[in-house]
Every structure is written in C-alpha cells, then in structure tokens.
C-alpha positions in Angstrom: 30.3 -9.5 -41.4 33.0 -9.6 -38.8 33.1 -11.5 -35.6 35.3 -9.1 -33.7 34.5 -7.4 -30.4 34.5 -4.0 -32.1 31.9 -5.2 -34.6 29.8 -6.6 -31.7 30.0 -3.2 -30.0 29.0 -1.3 -33.2 26.1 -3.7 -33.8 24.9 -3.3 -30.2 25.0 0.5 -30.5 22.9 0.3 -33.7 20.3 -1.8 -31.8 20.2 0.8 -29.1 19.7 3.6 -31.6 17.0 1.6 -33.4 15.2 1.0 -30.1 15.4 4.6 -29.1 13.7 5.6 -32.4 11.0 3.0 -31.8 10.3 4.4 -28.4 10.0 8.0 -29.8 7.7 6.7 -32.6 5.5 4.8 -30.2 5.2 7.6 -27.6 4.4 10.2 -30.3 1.3 8.4 -31.4 -1.9 9.1 -29.5 -3.7 5.7 -28.8 -7.3 5.4 -30.1 -8.5 3.4 -27.1 -7.6 1.4 -24.0 -6.5 -1.6 -26.1 -4.2 0.5 -28.3 -2.8 2.3 -25.2 -1.9 -1.0 -23.5 -0.3 -2.3 -26.7 1.7 0.9 -26.9 2.8 0.7 -23.3 3.8 -3.0 -23.8 5.9 -2.0 -26.8 7.7 0.7 -24.8 8.2 -1.8 -21.9 9.8 -4.2 -24.4 12.0 -1.3 -25.7 13.1 -0.5 -22.1 14.0 -4.2 -21.4 15.8 -4.5 -24.8 17.8 -1.4 -24.2 18.7 -2.5 -20.7 19.9 -5.8 -22.1 22.0 -4.1 -24.8 23.5 -1.7 -22.3 24.5 -4.7 -20.1 26.2 -6.2 -23.2 28.1 -3.0 -23.9 29.1 -2.7 -20.2 30.6 -6.2 -20.3 32.5 -5.5 -23.5 34.0 -2.3 -22.2 34.8 -3.8 -18.8 37.1 -6.2 -20.8 37.7 -8.6 -18.0 40.0 -10.9 -20.1 41.7 -8.0 -22.0 40.6 -9.2 -25.4 38.9 -5.9 -26.3 42.1 -4.0 -25.5 44.2 -6.4 -27.5 41.9 -6.0 -30.5 42.2 -2.2 -30.3 45.9 -2.4 -29.9 46.2 -4.6 -33.0 45.1 -1.6 -35.1 48.0 0.4 -34.0 51.8 0.2 -34.2 54.0 -1.6 -36.8 51.4 -4.2 -37.7 48.6 -1.9 -38.4 48.8 -2.4 -42.2 48.8 -6.1 -41.8 45.7 -5.9 -39.7 44.0 -3.5 -42.1 44.6 -5.7 -45.2 43.5 -8.8 -43.3 40.2 -7.1 -42.4 39.9 -5.8 -46.1 40.3 -9.3 -47.4 37.7 -10.6 -45.0 35.3 -7.8 -46.1 35.8 -8.7 -49.8 35.2 -12.4 -49.2 32.0 -11.6 -47.3 30.6 -9.4 -50.1 31.6 -12.0 -52.6 29.6 -14.6 -50.8 26.5 -12.5 -50.1 26.4 -10.3 -53.1 24.2 -7.2 -53.4 22.2 -7.9 -50.3 25.3 -7.9 -48.1 25.3 -4.1 -47.3 21.7 -3.9 -46.1 21.8 -7.3 -44.4 24.9 -6.7 -42.4 24.1 -3.1 -41.4 20.4 -3.5 -40.5 19.7 -7.2 -39.7 20.4 -7.1 -36.0 18.8 -3.7 -35.5 15.7 -4.7 -37.4 15.5 -8.0 -35.4 15.7 -6.0 -32.1 12.8 -3.7 -33.3 10.7 -6.6 -34.4 11.2 -8.3 -31.0 10.1 -5.1 -29.2 7.0 -4.7 -31.4 5.9 -8.2 -30.6 3.2 -7.9 -27.9 2.2 -11.2 -26.4 -0.1 -10.0 -23.7 -3.2 -12.2 -23.4 -6.6 -11.3 -21.9 -9.6 -13.4 -21.4 -13.0 -12.5 -22.9 -14.3 -11.4 -19.5 -11.3 -9.1 -18.9 -12.0 -7.2 -22.2 -8.4 -6.1 -22.8 -7.8 -5.2 -19.1 -11.1 -3.3 -18.6 -12.4 -5.8 -16.0 -11.1 -8.4 -13.6 -11.9 -12.1 -14.3 -12.2 -13.7 -10.8 -14.7 -16.3 -11.8 -12.5 -19.3 -11.1 -11.3 -17.8 -7.8 -14.9 -17.1 -6.8 -15.9 -20.7 -7.3 -12.8 -21.8 -5.3 -13.6 -19.5 -2.5 -17.2 -20.8 -2.2 -15.8 -24.3 -1.5 -13.5 -23.2 1.3 -14.4 -24.3 4.9 -16.3 -21.5 6.8 -16.6 -19.4 3.6 -19.3 -16.7 4.2 -22.3 -17.5 2.1 -20.9 -20.9 1.1 -21.8 -22.2 -2.3 -24.6 -19.7 -2.6 -22.3 -16.6 -2.5 -22.9 -14.6 -5.6 -20.0 -13.3 -7.7 -20.9 -9.6 -7.2 -21.0 -10.2 -3.4 -17.6 -11.9 -3.5 -16.2 -8.8 -5.3 -17.7 -6.4 -2.8 -16.3 -8.5 0.0 -12.8 -8.4 -1.4 -12.9 -4.7 -1.8 -14.6 -3.9 1.5 -12.0 -5.1 4.0 -8.5 -6.7 4.1 -8.4 -10.2 2.7 -7.1 -11.6 5.9 -10.3 -10.6 7.7 -12.7 -12.3 5.4 -12.7 -15.7 7.0 -12.8 -16.1 10.8 -10.9 -19.4 10.5 -8.0 -19.1 8.0 -5.6 -21.8 9.0 -6.2 -24.5 6.3 -3.9 -25.1 3.4 -6.8 -24.6 1.0 -7.2 -21.0 2.3 -3.5 -20.3 2.0 -3.5 -21.6 -1.6 -6.5 -19.4 -2.4 -4.9 -16.3 -0.9 -1.8 -17.0 -2.9 -3.8 -17.5 -6.1 -5.7 -14.2 -5.7 -2.4 -12.4 -5.1 -0.8 -14.0 -8.1 -3.7 -13.1 -10.4 -4.0 -9.5 -9.3 -0.2 -9.0 -9.6 -0.2 -10.5 -13.1 -3.3 -8.4 -14.1 -1.4 -5.2 -13.0 1.7 -6.2 -15.0 -0.4 -6.9 -18.1 -2.4 -3.6 -17.9 0.3 -1.3 -16.6 3.6 -2.7 -18.1 5.4 0.6 -17.5 4.5 0.9 -13.8 6.3 -1.6 -11.6 4.2 -2.9 -8.8 6.9 -3.5 -6.1 7.5 0.2 -5.3 3.8 0.8 -4.8 3.6 -2.1 -2.3 6.8 -1.3 -0.5 5.2 0.8 2.3 2.4 -1.8 2.8 4.9 -4.7 2.9 7.1 -3.0 5.5 4.0 -2.2 7.7 2.9 -5.8 7.4 6.4 -7.2 8.3 6.5 -4.9 11.3 3.0 -5.9 12.5 3.7 -9.6 11.9 7.0 -9.5 13.9 5.2 -7.8 16.7 2.3 -10.3 16.8 4.8 -13.2 16.6 6.8 -11.9 19.5 3.6 -11.4 21.6 2.1 -14.8 20.7 2.2 -17.6 23.2 4.7 -20.4 22.7 2.0 -22.9 21.7 -0.9 -22.3 19.4 -3.0 -25.4 18.7 -4.5 -26.3 15.3 -7.9 -27.8 14.6 -6.6 -30.8 12.6 -10.0 -31.9 11.6 -10.1 -29.0 9.1 -7.2 -30.4 7.2 -7.7 -33.0 4.5 -4.2 -34.0 3.8 -0.6 -33.8 5.1 0.2 -31.5 2.2 -2.2 -28.8 3.5 -0.2 -28.8 6.8 3.1 -28.3 5.0 1.6 -25.1 3.4 1.5 -23.5 6.9 5.3 -23.3 7.1 7.9 -24.2 9.7 7.0 -21.6 12.3 3.3 -22.3 12.4 3.8 -26.1 12.6 6.3 -25.7 15.4 3.8 -23.7 17.5 1.1 -26.3 16.8 3.4 -29.1 17.9 4.5 -27.3 21.0 0.8 -26.8 21.9 0.3 -30.5 21.9 3.6 -31.2 23.7 5.2 -32.9 20.7 8.7 -32.8 19.4 9.0 -29.7 17.2 12.3 -30.3 15.3 13.0 -31.3 11.8 12.1 -29.8 8.4 8.6 -28.8 7.2 7.9 -32.4 6.0 8.9 -34.0 9.3 6.8 -31.5 11.3 3.8 -31.9 9.1 4.1 -35.7 9.1 4.4 -35.7 13.0 1.4 -33.4 13.4 -0.7 -35.4 10.8 0.0 -38.7 12.7 -1.9 -37.4 15.7 -5.0 -36.2 13.8 -8.0 -37.7 15.5 -5.9 -39.3 18.3 -6.8 -38.6 21.9 -4.0 -36.9 23.9 -3.6 -39.9 26.1 -3.2 -42.3 23.2 -0.4 -40.3 21.5 2.7 -42.4 20.9 5.2 -41.4 23.7 8.0 -41.4 21.1 6.4 -38.3 19.5 6.2 -36.3 22.7 8.8 -33.8 23.7 10.9 -34.7 26.7 10.2 -32.6 29.8 13.0 -30.3 30.7 14.8 -31.6 33.8 15.7 -28.8 36.3 17.7 -30.1 39.3 16.4 -28.4 42.4 19.0 -26.3 44.0 20.1 -27.3 47.5 19.0 -24.6 49.9 22.0 -25.1 52.1 24.4 -24.8 49.2 22.6 -21.7 48.1 22.9 -20.2 51.5 26.6 -21.0 51.7 27.1 -19.5 48.2 25.4 -16.3 49.3 27.4 -16.1 52.5 30.8 -16.8 50.8 31.4 -13.2 49.8 30.7 -11.9 53.3 33.3 -14.4 54.7 35.9 -13.2 52.2 35.3 -9.7 53.4 
C-alpha cells in the first residue's frame, strides 16, 4: 500500500513472523519416512535462509546510512504532523478505491504468504539410484575411474569393489601415480558429488565445520611435505594427453617440474604448462636453449682479498 521505509520494515517483520510460524509447524510434525524427513529439513533450511535475508534487510533499514529512515520518522512529529497524517490518509483511501474489497487481505498478507510459499518450495533432486538420499550414485564416477591411467583393476574393476576401495583408505592413496590432469579432475568430481550429496540429504547440517579439523591437518601436512621436498620434481610427461592437463597441476607443481628439467620456471600457469608441454618427448640434449634457465654466475672470491679482509680488523686493533 505504501512505499515508505516504515511500511517496508513492517512488511519485513510480518515475513519474519510468518516464517517463524512455518518453522514451528514443520518441526512439530513427525515425518513418516526418510523422504518426508528430508523434505521437512529442506523447508526448515529455506526458512532459516529466508529469515537471515529478512534480518539483513531490517538491519540495513535500521542502520539508516543515508538518514532517510530518520527523516521519515521525524516527519510524523512536530508542526507538520497533521499534514503528513492527512497525506497518508489520502494515499490509503486512493489505494482502497483502486483495489476494492481485496485490498485489506492483499496488502497485509501478500508478502508474508509469498515468503512462506518460497520456503515451502523444495527443489532437491535425487536420481533413481539414490532413492531419495538412501544410497550414493557413483556409477558415472566409477566408469571414469576405470579409464584412468594405472587404475587398479582397470576397465574390469567392479562397482562394488570401487566403493570398497574408496571407503577402505584415503583417496590420495588409491593410485600409485596420481600426477595426471585426469586424476585431478576425477578427485575434484568425487569431492563435488559427495559434498553436494551431503547438502541435499542434510540441509540443516553445514559440512564445513565437520571438515575443519581434517582441512587444518591436511594443510599442515602439505606445508611440511612441501618444505621438505627437493627443489626439482620431474614429471612423466608421457602420461599427459594435452597441455590442459598440465595446467590442472597448478603453478607450484609446474615450477618444480620445470626446475627438475633445468628450464625457466617463471610466468603464469599457462606459460609454464606451454613450456613444459613443448619438451614432451624431446631428448634433454635437443631442448631449445632459449627454454633453459641461465646458470647462476658466482664470481670466485680472490683468496688474497679474502685474507686481507680477514686481517683488516686485526690491523685496526
């Protein structure tokens, strides 16, 4: 009815109240099965997100960075209060004249009802194999894994064996050689699927806090291994099918591979991958000298000068 900031704040509070009632209603019902439980949790998660958004809107209104909210409140006080009141009354009468008998219900409940309908809308999708979150569907990832170089079992690896292997030991220990871009993409795809599956089946339980300790332990172990690793670490370039696969290894890994071959290691990830790919299948003696790093030039120190420098303090004494 009104486009004022006070009306916006009132409407937002109505939405918050409606969402609170929906949360109470949803949590009071006992779900009849796993599907109903997930749908209920998804609705509650939508309610939480909606209330967080509405609370942010209210916070912005009350912060009143440009002073417009304060000005609107001040206009309802002082000598001009009756002018403001009759102006708002005129606007109200015009609104009801335009919208008729439906105006009261439409103005008071439209935004709150819309917020409730948005929260009730559950768009979580599961495949037939997942059976509404009861099982994992790793069929596509299993086929992709079977085509990886050095994959245990190769194309004959059964799906059940693949699942047992994933659950038996850390993913990084499955392949003895895990330096190809195809392996990196597969590991990222598995991580993305499992993270998405958790969010779809446990919408009220954030995954990040559960992985926080493991992530910190990994970062610490990775930093220790990187500091202890030698300056150069050669790659078997024959296992890579395209320059794009090299780019997937990242700046640091490409630098160490270039250093191991005595090549220049500067530039961005594209330049490093291009330089490394250009020497694939090339004998070390046939590598273009322009690609090789310049040997550091250390001028030998003159022994006599060194002796004189060492004796200088004694002469001053």
